[in-house]
N, C-alpha and C positions, 0 to 999 in steps of 0.2 A: 504494500500500500504506500509506504513512504517513497519507494523508488518511482512508482507511477506518478505520485504527486510532484516529485522533484523533476521528472521528465516533462510533465505538463507545464510546470512553472518555467522550465528552461525554454520550451517551445514558445510559450507566450512572451517571454522576455525577448526572444530573438526577433519577434515580429513587431515589437513596439517602435513606433515612429520616433526617430531622433528629433530632438528639439534643441533650441538655444534660447537663453533669456536675453532681454535687451541690455542688461548690465554687463553681459559678456561681449557685446559688439564693440569693435575697436574703430571701425570706420563708418561714419554717418554721412549720408548725402542728403542735401536739402535742409530746410529750416522750418521750424514750427513746433507746436506743442504735441502733435500726434506722432506716433512712432509705429512703423511696420518693419518686420524683419523679412529680408529677401534671401532665399537660399537656393543654390543650384547643386545638384548631385551629379557627379560624373562617375563613369564606371572604370575607366582605364587610365590611371589607377583609380580605385574607389576613393573619391574625395568629395567632401561636401563643404562648400564655402558660403559664408554669410556676410551680408552687408546690412546696415541699418538705413532706414529712410524716414526722414521727418517732413511733416507737411502741416499746413493749417487747413481748416475747412472740415466738412463732414466726411468726405471720402476722397479717394484718389484711384485712378485706374492702374492696373498692373503694367500696362504699356508705358504710362508716365513714369512709373518707378524704374522700369528697365531703361527707358530713354535717358533719364537723369543719371542713373548709375553709369551707363555707357559714356555719357558726356563727361562725367567727373572722374572716372577711373579708366584710364587707357588700357588696363589689363583685361577689362571685360568688354566683349563685343557680342552683339546678336543681330540676326537678320530676321525680319518678319513682315508679313503683310496680310491683309484680309482676316485678321484675327488669329493667324497661324504663325508660329515661330518656326523658322527653317534651320536655324543654327544658333548655338550659344557656345562661346569660347572664352577661355581665360588663359592668359599667357603672361608669365613673368620670368625672371632669371632662373627659377627653379622648376616651373611647371608649364606644360603646354596641354591644355585640356579642351576637349571638344565632345559634345554629346554624340554618341555613336549608335544609338538604337534606332529602330524604325519608327517608333512612336515616342514622343516626348510629352509627358503629362505634367500638370501642375496641380497642386493641392492648396487649399486655403484652410488653415487650422486643421490639417489632417484629412480633409474631405475633398474629393475631386471637384475642381472648379467647374462651375456651371456654364461659363461663357468663354469665348475667345479672349485672349489677353488684352485686346484693345478696348473691349467693352466691360470687362470684369472690374468691378470696384472692390476696394478693401477699406477697412476702417481702422482707427486707432487700436493697436494691440494685436493685429492680425499677423499670422506667419504665412508667407507665400513661399512654397517650396516646389521648384522645378526639378525634374529628374529624368534620367534615362531609364526606360522601362526594363532594359536588360539587366540591371543590377538592383531592381526593386523586388520586394515580395509582393506579388500580385494576386488579387482575388478576382478572377475573370467574371464571376457571377455578378459582382457588384461594381466592377471596374474600380477597385480600390487599390492604390499603390502605397506601399510603405517603404521608406528608405531608412535603414538602420545605421548607416555610416555616421560616425561622430561628426558633428558640425563644427567647423573651425572658423572663427571670425577672420576676415581678411584684415590685413594691416592697412594703415593709411598710406597710400602711394605717394603722398606729398610730404610725409614726415621726413625730416632730415635725419640722416644716420651718422651723426658726429661721433 
């Protein structure tokens, strides 16, 4: 009985979606009193990176977050149109990351986003998580994706390294 319980606990723990708190974020883009955490999961190597995004107002679109991060952080690039993202990359002196799967999904607070990124709005406190489906735990019945890779906050690309 104890072994079965331990195995069940281990399986449940393995499929728990990784998160990160706002106090762990090192690089914030934008200004305002509202905060959203933006994460991308890559598979090769398994890496999850997080940015913080600040804004004023009731909500902001995922596209606006991605546009502003891409403008502020030259390491992050993405291509998208018509509500669909075609590519997300991150490149610095240590890593060169690109989504490699056939389908890239994104969740808001652990649930599959309901709209294309250009129309999807988020509010203060939300966690937006993009990912490559090939390294996610997927439940095809509910189209639920879980990424368990530990999320690492990106550093400020503009910080001096004296």
